[in-house]
N, C-alpha and C positions, 0 to 999 in steps of 0.2 A: 509249470506243476515242477516239481524240483529236484530231485536225486541224491542225498546226504549219505557223510557214512560215515561210521564212529564207531569205535569199540571198547573191550575193558575198563565197564563201566562198574561194574564190583558195586552195585548196588548194595549192602548191609550187613560193609567187605573191613570190617572196624582197621584189617592188621594191612589191607591197603590206603590208610588218611596215613603209617609209617612208613610204607614202603615206598610208597610214589614221591613223600614231600606235599598230600595236598592239602589244599587252606583249607581246610575246611574243621570244625573242634570236634565234632563227631559222626558218627553215623546220620541222626539224622540229619544235619545240613550241611552233610555231600549226596542224600540222595533229592531234599529238597530245591537244593540248591544246580542238580545237573540238571532234575525236571524240569526247573524255574528254566537254562538257558536254552535245552530242547524246545521248550515254545517258547521260546522268546523267534524263534529261526526256522522256525516246521511248523509250517501250516497242513486243516485238515488231507489235503491235496498233492503231499509232499510220500515221498516217499524214504526212509531213513535204510538204509543196509548194516546192519552191527553185526560187527567183526567179531565173535564172542567172549566167553564171562558178564556176562550179561547182568546175575544178580546172583548173589551169597544167602540171601532168603528165600524160609518155602515157598509154592506154590501159591499160597493164596494172594500173602503178597506182591512176589513178583506181580501177580496177572494185577493185583492193584495198580500196582506200579506203571506196568502197559497202558493200561486202558488211563491212566491220565497223563500220555505222553502219545502227543499231536500228528496225525500220515499214518500210512502204511508201512506197519515193519519186516520187515524176512532179517532172518538169524540166520549167521553164517555160521558152525554150529565151535565152540569152546570149550575147552576142558572141565572149566568148570560151568555144563548148561547143561549136563546128564539130567537130575533134577525138573528141570525146566522143562526142555526135549521127551521126557517122559508123561509126564502129566498133563492132560487132555485142552482141562480149562482154559493153561499156558499155553501150549502148542498151538491153540487155536484161535489166538492173539497177534497168531504172524503168518500170511499172505504165504510167505515160503521159507522154511528151513532149509538148510544143505548141509556139507559139511566144505563146499569149494565151487564157486561159479566162475567164469568168463564172463563178460560184457563189454559188448560196443562201446565202442568212445568216436571213433570217424572210421572212413572206408581205410582195410585195410592195418587199424588197429584196436588195440582192446585192453580191456584187465580185466587183470584175473586178482579176486578176492577170497583169501582162505587164512585162517586165525592166526595159523605160522607162518615164520618167512619160510620161504621157499630161494634158494641163491642161484639154483637155478632153473626156476620158472619159462614155462610156455612163453618163446618166442620173445623172451626178454630180448636177442639179441637184435631183432625185427622195432626194437619202440615201445615192445606191449607193457605197461605198468601193472604194478604187483603191491595193491593193499594189503599189509597184512597186518598181525598185533600179536599178543600175548607177553611179549620177550620187556614190558613195561619201559623202564628208563634204567635198565639195569645193563650188567656183563655183558648178561647173552646177547644187549639190541647192540653196543661197543662191538660186540661179533659180527651179531650182524654190517653192521656201518663198513667193517673190516672187510667182510665179505665185498659191498657191492663197490667199493674202492677199486678193488684188486679186478675188477670187469673190467675198469674204468681204467685205472691204466694200463690193463692190454688191450685195450680202442674196442671196450663190447659195450656196449648199454645195458645199465641192470637198475630199471628206475622202479627199484623200488622205496616205498613208503610205512612207516610205523604209522599208525589212523590211535595210537591207543589216545586215551582222551585226555592223559597226563600230557601229553607234549605239549609247550608252548602254542603250536602252531596249530592247536585240537582247541585249545583252554576248553573241556569240558563242557564240547559244545557240537551236534556235527557239522562236518564244514562238505559241501561241496565237492567234486574232484578237482573242479580247479582253483578253488582257493586252499584246499591240498599244499597239489604243486605249489603254487606261487608261498605258502605258509614255507612249508619242510625246505624249498631253497634256500633260500632268504635265513632262515636256522640253520644248514647244514655254514650256509658263507661263514659263517658265523666261528661257529664250530671249525673249519676246517682251517679257520684265518687263526684261528687258537694253537690249534695242535705245528703248523708252522712254526708260531714265533717260539713254541715252547725248543722246536728242533734244533731253532735255530742260536736260543740261549744254548743249547748241549751242547752245541758248536766250541759259545766262544769259550763255552766253560771247562 
């Protein structure tokens, strides 16, 4: 049994195709491909935490999509999930629905799950992790990443990771905690190398 995480699936949300630069030509392709990728890794005895913004569809279609996804589903409520959680038929598809959750990783360490990024999340200085979503790959994510870098410049741990499905290390597929940590670390090393190069180029100019 594995535990997976993913967020900001936005099934049926046409504007997200352009906003995220999603590699799908229509909402139908978006929905079908995410379902396919989900079921390619998640088995019936696995658990998936969805960190908000599941669907733009009405409750009937959303319920059908949930039925087509393997595994036990748990929802961290996002700003676009109001219709989903109010509808008893949709809500019954989830084993758990909460706004915030702390999960144990190992002795003395946990992860904080919330749809929204929390820069000063519980015990960030003690090595806890925070998985969040909501900001996609927007300017808000740039600001969130700058908060993390600020803490690290002051020798304070801040293990915050965006698990929006559009991130390259997520690739529209639920990922395990270690897959997320490893994928994000490689991704951010590349981004920060680019930032250093730009700063060096500006000095030369």
